C-alpha positions in Angstrom: 36.0 -5.7 -28.0 39.8 -5.4 -27.6 40.2 -2.2 -28.6 37.2 -1.3 -26.3 38.6 -2.7 -23.7 41.8 -1.6 -23.7 40.2 2.1 -24.1 39.8 2.3 -20.3 43.0 1.9 -19.2 43.6 5.3 -21.2 40.4 7.1 -20.1 41.0 6.3 -16.6 44.6 8.0 -16.4 43.4 10.7 -19.0 40.2 11.8 -17.7 40.2 10.7 -14.3 43.6 11.4 -13.6 44.3 7.9 -11.7 47.3 5.9 -13.0 45.9 2.1 -12.1 42.1 1.0 -11.5 41.6 -0.5 -7.7 41.3 -4.4 -7.0 38.3 -5.4 -8.8 38.0 -2.2 -10.7 39.0 -3.6 -14.5 37.5 -6.5 -14.2 34.3 -5.5 -13.8 34.9 -2.8 -16.5 35.3 -5.5 -18.9 32.3 -7.1 -17.9 30.1 -4.3 -18.2 32.1 -3.9 -22.0 31.6 -7.7 -22.9 27.8 -8.0 -24.4 28.0 -11.3 -23.8 27.6 -10.8 -20.2 23.9 -10.8 -19.3 24.1 -7.9 -16.6 26.5 -7.3 -14.2 25.7 -6.6 -9.9 28.8 -5.2 -8.5 29.0 -5.6 -4.8 31.6 -3.1 -3.5 32.5 -1.3 0.3 32.1 2.3 0.2 34.6 4.4 -1.0 36.1 1.2 -3.2 34.9 3.2 -6.6 32.0 2.6 -8.1 31.1 5.3 -10.0 34.1 3.9 -12.4 32.5 1.0 -13.1 29.9 3.0 -15.2 31.7 6.3 -16.1 34.5 4.7 -18.5 32.4 2.1 -20.0 30.1 5.5 -20.5 32.8 6.8 -22.4 33.2 4.2 -24.9 29.6 3.3 -25.6 28.2 5.3 -28.4 25.0 5.9 -27.0 24.2 7.1 -23.8 24.7 6.1 -20.5 21.4 6.3 -17.7 22.3 6.2 -14.0 19.5 5.7 -11.6 20.6 7.1 -8.3 18.3 8.0 -5.6 19.7 11.5 -4.2 19.2 15.0 -5.8 22.9 16.1 -3.8 25.1 13.3 -5.1 23.8 13.6 -8.9 24.7 17.2 -8.8 28.0 16.7 -7.0 28.6 14.0 -9.5 27.7 15.7 -12.1 29.6 19.0 -11.1 32.8 16.9 -11.4 32.4 15.0 -14.1 31.6 18.4 -16.4 35.3 20.6 -14.8 36.8 16.8 -16.6 35.0 18.1 -19.8 32.8 15.1 -19.7 28.8 15.7 -21.2 27.0 14.5 -17.5 23.7 15.6 -16.4 21.1 15.4 -14.1 17.5 15.7 -14.6 15.6 15.6 -11.5 12.9 17.6 -9.2 15.5 20.3 -8.0 15.9 21.9 -11.9 13.8 24.7 -13.1 11.6 24.2 -15.9 14.2 26.6 -17.9 16.8 23.9 -17.1 14.8 20.8 -17.7 14.2 22.1 -21.3 17.8 22.6 -21.9 18.6 19.2 -20.8 16.2 17.9 -23.0 17.5 19.9 -25.9 21.2 18.3 -25.2 19.8 14.9 -25.0 18.1 15.8 -28.8 21.0 16.9 -29.4 23.1 13.6 -28.9 25.6 15.2 -26.9 24.8 13.3 -23.4 27.3 10.8 -22.7 25.7 10.4 -19.0 22.3 10.7 -17.4 22.1 10.9 -13.8 18.2 10.5 -13.3 15.6 9.9 -9.9 13.5 6.7 -10.3 10.9 8.8 -10.2 11.3 10.5 -13.7 10.5 7.4 -15.1 6.9 8.1 -13.8 6.8 10.9 -16.9 6.0 8.0 -20.6 7.2 10.9 -23.1 10.4 10.6 -20.8 10.5 7.2 -21.3 9.7 7.5 -25.5 12.5 9.8 -25.9 14.9 7.8 -24.1 13.9 4.4 -26.7 14.2 6.9 -29.5 17.8 7.9 -28.6 18.7 5.1 -27.4 20.9 4.0 -24.7 24.0 1.3 -24.4 24.2 0.9 -20.5 21.7 1.6 -17.6 22.9 1.9 -14.2 21.9 1.8 -10.9 23.3 3.3 -8.0 22.7 2.3 -4.6 21.0 -1.0 -5.5 20.4 -2.2 -2.1 17.1 -0.1 -2.9 15.2 -1.9 -4.8 15.0 -4.7 -2.2 12.4 -5.0 0.4 15.0 -6.9 2.3 17.8 -4.2 2.1 18.3 -1.6 4.5 17.0 1.6 2.3 14.0 0.4 0.1 12.4 2.6 -1.9 9.2 1.6 -3.6 10.1 3.6 -7.3 13.3 1.6 -7.6 10.7 -1.3 -8.3 9.5 0.0 -11.3 13.1 -0.3 -12.6 12.2 -3.6 -14.3 9.8 -2.2 -17.0 11.4 0.9 -17.5 14.6 -1.3 -18.4 12.0 -4.0 -20.8 10.8 -0.7 -22.7 14.3 1.4 -23.0 16.3 -2.2 -24.3 20.1 -0.8 -22.9 22.8 -3.2 -24.5 24.5 -3.5 -20.6 22.7 -3.3 -16.9 24.6 -2.7 -14.3 23.5 -2.5 -10.4 25.6 -1.5 -7.7 25.5 -1.3 -4.2 27.8 -1.3 -1.3 26.0 -3.4 1.6 23.6 -6.4 0.4 23.8 -9.7 1.8 23.3 -12.9 -0.6 19.5 -12.7 -0.1 19.3 -9.3 -1.1 21.6 -9.9 -3.7 19.4 -12.4 -5.2 16.6 -9.9 -4.9 18.0 -7.3 -6.9 18.8 -9.4 -9.9 15.4 -11.0 -9.4 13.5 -7.3 -9.8 15.8 -6.0 -12.4 15.3 -9.2 -14.7 19.0 -9.8 -14.4 18.6 -13.1 -12.5 21.9 -14.9 -13.9 23.8 -11.8 -13.3 27.9 -11.9 -13.0 28.2 -10.9 -9.5 31.4 -9.6 -8.3 31.9 -8.8 -4.3 34.9 -7.2 -3.8 36.4 -4.7 -1.4 34.8 -5.4 2.4 37.7 -5.8 4.2 39.3 -2.2 4.8 42.6 -2.8 6.4 43.5 0.7 7.4 40.1 0.9 9.7 40.3 -0.2 12.9 36.7 -2.0 14.4 36.6 -2.1 18.1 33.2 -2.9 19.9 32.7 -2.2 23.5 29.5 -3.0 26.0 28.7 0.4 28.0 25.0 0.8 29.4 22.5 3.9 30.2 24.3 7.2 30.5 28.0 6.1 30.8 28.5 5.6 27.5 27.7 9.5 26.5 31.3 10.6 28.5 33.2 7.8 26.9 32.0 8.9 23.8 33.1 12.4 24.8 36.3 11.3 26.3 37.0 9.4 22.9 36.5 12.1 20.8 38.6 14.3 23.1 41.6 11.7 22.9 41.7 11.3 19.1 41.4 15.5 18.8 44.7 15.3 20.9 46.1 13.1 18.6 45.6 15.3 15.7 42.2 13.3 14.6 40.2 16.5 13.9 37.8 15.3 11.5 34.7 12.4 12.6 31.3 11.4 13.2 29.4 10.4 16.2 26.4 8.3 15.7 23.6 8.1 17.8 20.2 6.2 17.5 18.0 9.7 18.5 17.9 12.8 17.5 17.8 13.6 21.4 21.2 11.8 21.5 22.8 13.7 18.6 22.0 17.0 20.6 23.0 16.2 24.3 25.6 14.5 22.6 26.9 17.3 20.5 26.2 20.1 23.5 28.5 18.1 25.9 31.5 18.0 23.1 30.7 21.9 22.8 31.4 22.3 26.6 34.4 20.5 26.2 36.0 22.7 24.1 35.5 20.4 21.0 34.1 22.1 17.8 30.8 20.3 16.6 27.8 20.2 15.1 24.9 17.8 15.0 22.9 16.7 11.8 19.3 14.7 11.9 15.7 14.8 10.1 14.1 17.2 12.3 16.5 20.4 11.0 14.9 22.1 7.8 16.7 21.0 4.3 18.3 24.0 4.7 19.8 23.6 7.9 21.1 20.4 6.7 22.6 21.6 3.9 24.9 24.3 5.8 25.6 21.6 8.5 26.9 19.1 5.5 28.7 21.9 3.4 30.0 23.5 6.1 31.4 20.2 7.7 32.7 18.7 4.5 34.3 21.9 3.9 36.4 22.4 7.6 36.1 19.0 9.0 35.3 18.9 12.7 32.9 16.6 14.7 29.3 16.1 13.5 26.8 14.2 15.7 24.2 12.7 13.7 21.4 10.0 13.3 21.2 8.0 10.3 19.8 11.0 8.5 23.6 11.5 7.7 24.3 8.9 4.8 24.5 8.4 1.5 25.9 11.3 -0.7 28.9 11.8 2.2 32.4 11.7 0.4 34.9 13.7 2.8 38.7 11.5 2.6 40.1 12.5 5.9 37.6 11.3 8.2 39.5 9.6 11.2 37.1 8.1 13.6 33.3 6.6 13.4 32.0 6.0 16.7 28.1 4.7 17.1 27.1 5.8 20.5 23.9 3.3 19.6 23.7 0.1 18.3 22.4 -0.1 14.8 19.3 -1.9 13.6 21.3 -3.7 11.0 25.4 -5.3 9.9 24.4 -2.8 6.8 24.0 0.3 7.7 26.7 0.2 10.2 28.7 -1.1 8.0 28.2 1.4 5.0 28.2 3.8 8.1 31.9 3.4 9.2 33.2 2.8 5.5 32.9 6.6 5.3 36.1 6.6 7.4 39.3 6.6 6.0 38.8 7.0 2.6 42.1 8.4 1.7 43.4 4.7 3.1 45.2 6.2 5.9 44.3 4.4 9.6 40.8 5.7 11.4 38.7 4.3 14.1 35.5 2.6 14.2 34.1 2.6 17.6 31.2 0.9 18.8 29.5 1.2 22.3 26.4 -1.5 22.9 23.9 -2.8 25.2 20.4 -4.6 25.3 18.9 -1.0 25.5 19.8 -0.1 22.0 18.2 -3.6 21.1 15.0 -2.4 22.6 15.2 1.0 20.9 16.0 -0.9 17.4 13.1 -3.4 18.2 10.8 -0.1 19.0 11.7 1.4 15.7 10.9 -2.0 13.8 7.6 -1.8 15.4 6.7 2.1 13.7 8.2 1.9 11.0 6.7 -2.1 10.2 3.8 -2.7 11.5 2.0 -6.3 12.0 -0.3 -7.5 9.7 -3.4 -7.6 12.6 -2.3 -3.9 13.3 -2.7 -2.8 9.7 -5.8 -5.2 8.8 -7.4 -3.8 12.3 -6.9 -0.3 11.2 -7.7 -1.1 7.4 -11.2 -2.1 9.0 -11.6 0.6 10.5 -10.5 3.1 8.1 -12.9 1.6 5.3 -15.7 1.3 7.7 -15.1 5.2 8.5 -15.1 6.1 5.2 -18.0 3.8 3.8 -20.2 6.3 6.5 -19.2 9.5 4.3 -19.5 7.7 0.7 -22.0 4.2 1.1 -22.0 3.4 -2.9 -17.9 2.7 -2.6 -15.5 4.6 -4.9 -13.2 7.0 -3.2 -13.7 9.5 -0.5 -11.7 12.7 0.4 -10.9 12.0 4.5 -9.8 15.4 6.4 -8.5 13.7 9.8 -5.2 14.2 11.4 -3.5 10.9 12.3 -3.4 11.8 16.0 -7.0 11.8 15.8 -7.2 8.4 13.6 -5.5 7.4 16.1 -7.9 8.0 19.3 -10.4 6.8 17.0 -9.3 3.4 15.8 -7.3 2.7 19.0 -4.5 1.7 17.1 -0.9 3.7 18.0 1.3 3.7 14.6 -1.2 5.1 12.8 1.3 6.5 10.2 3.3 3.0 9.7 0.0 1.6 8.7 -1.5 4.1 6.4 2.3 3.4 4.9 1.6 0.4 3.8 -2.1 0.8 2.8 -0.1 3.4 0.5 1.7 1.1 -1.5 -1.1 -1.4 -1.5 -2.7 1.8 -3.6 -6.0 1.8 -1.3 -5.1 5.1 0.6 -3.1 8.2 -1.1 -2.2 11.3 0.9 -3.4 14.5 -0.8 -2.2 17.2 1.6 -1.1 17.1 5.3 -4.4 15.7 7.1 -6.4 14.7 3.9 -6.4 11.2 2.1 -8.2 9.5 -0.8 -9.4 6.3 0.6 -10.4 3.2 -1.7 -13.6 2.1 -0.4 -14.7 -1.8 -0.6 -17.8 -3.2 0.3 -15.7 -6.6 1.6 -12.6 -4.8 3.1 -10.9 -8.1 2.7 -11.2 -7.7 -0.9 -8.5 -4.9 -0.9 -5.3 -6.1 -2.4 -3.2 -5.9 0.8 -0.6 -8.2 1.3 -0.2 -9.1 4.7 1.8 -12.2 4.4 4.7 -9.9 2.6 4.2 -7.3 5.1 4.9 -10.4 7.9 8.1 -10.9 6.0 9.5 -7.6 6.2 8.8 -7.8 9.2 10.6 -10.5 10.0 13.3 -9.8 8.1 14.0 -6.7 9.7 13.9 -8.9 13.3 16.4 -11.2 11.7 18.8 -8.4 10.9 18.5 -7.0 14.2 19.3 -9.9 15.7 22.4 -10.7 13.7 23.8 -7.5 14.5 23.1 -8.0 18.2 25.2 -11.3 17.3 27.5 -9.7 15.6 28.6 -7.1 18.6 28.4 -10.3 20.7 30.4 -12.3 18.9 33.5 -13.3 21.4 34.4 -16.3 18.6 36.2 -14.7 15.8 38.1 -11.5 14.4 35.7 -9.0 13.7 36.1 -8.4 10.1 35.9 -12.3 9.2 31.9 -12.1 10.5 32.0 -9.0 8.7 33.0 -10.7 5.0 30.9 -13.5 6.2 27.9 -11.7 6.9 28.2 -10.1 2.9 29.8 -13.5 0.9 33.4 -12.1 0.9 36.3 -13.8 2.6 39.4 -13.2 3.9 42.1 -15.7 4.9 43.7 -14.2 7.9 42.4 -12.3 10.6 43.1 -8.3 10.4 45.0 -8.6 13.2 43.7 -5.1 14.9 40.2 -5.2 15.8 39.2 -5.7 19.5 39.2 -9.2 18.9 42.4 -9.9 17.7 44.5 -7.3 20.1 42.7 -9.5 23.1 44.0 -12.7 21.2 47.5 -11.3 20.8 47.5 -9.9 24.3 47.4 -6.4 23.6 44.0 -5.6 25.3 
């Protein structure tokens, strides 16, 4: 064991080109290599070097490492980087052609793969799981592990099947990693992955090069402030930054105003095509400048020289906000994180919660209507193919947020999307017999509301250093106040 642990520094230096580990990295890697440790949960701030926590052990373990990642683009970037370092890393996902998939499978069969990145949906293929069982997996790493929790800020149902996959594969060690997870989400991650007694590491939430500033600003006045802020940063030589907005409309509006003021700017949101988004992201990553974006501009962003992150609207929770400001200053140099907020933002976020998390009563009312409607097509029960747009469903049922209701029913497996406007409905003689967990729907909704309230409390907190509040929220601590945030500056008479 000691020989294996001693290898980690040599691999860090020879393979990755770093002379020393960042704070906490070596301690976590030691735990990964220790067979007596019943799983590891690593909560490390964005830019803290989480990838090395499984990449280095993968070169020490005999059999391969599986890395579950939610982003295809992120997989490709990491694999390209690792292959340039001479590491046998591959990814296996839907972006590959049949020929490319066959090539990866051949490499697996030859036993030359050190690290295999996969999307959680790959485990829907039972033959793929059987092959992994046969080949042997030493380390099973779950990246962006908050996605597994219904209480996390980016929940993905495909992650919830990972425990059964782990049980079948039987890896020697399991590590779950994320940049943001409250104690409740941490517990849920460990529960979902079957590592209740995992050794937990909470590291690096205090970023001493980030200057956090929060200011109340209502109406259109804040957009003027955002434009002036960006102009000011550019005059100081801070040429690369991100402006986050709550809506697509605001992203385009602020982008247009910045362009009119002579600032090199582009916008990014989910309304753009995949091709357009990729082009915008790649050009910004290469050339810098200011990008105005919604939260769609998220995971996988790894540009080291981002000097400012401005929030023109308050996000819906502290996790999302902290992850977004974590994209600033990854090179260790000072960077500014400015947030503007007002009560209007709270109403906007409540609206988003209603859209994505309908009340159980809304879901139940829509399900009763849908089940009855489908029964008219087939009174004998079973499954019915229903061709109807969501707009027409809303008109017929009287329920406004049909899309969210359908998503809830899809998770309950009583509705399946066949194509746009075409759904497969499982009919029940008694609608109440459908396996819909209304209690869980209510819990998820309450969790979203609670986290929004916590975010609103944070921006209105005039009692402590901003980082003291942030670290306390994530279960981390610091002895002294940061001395740089807006609260500390007011305390010291510098504002």
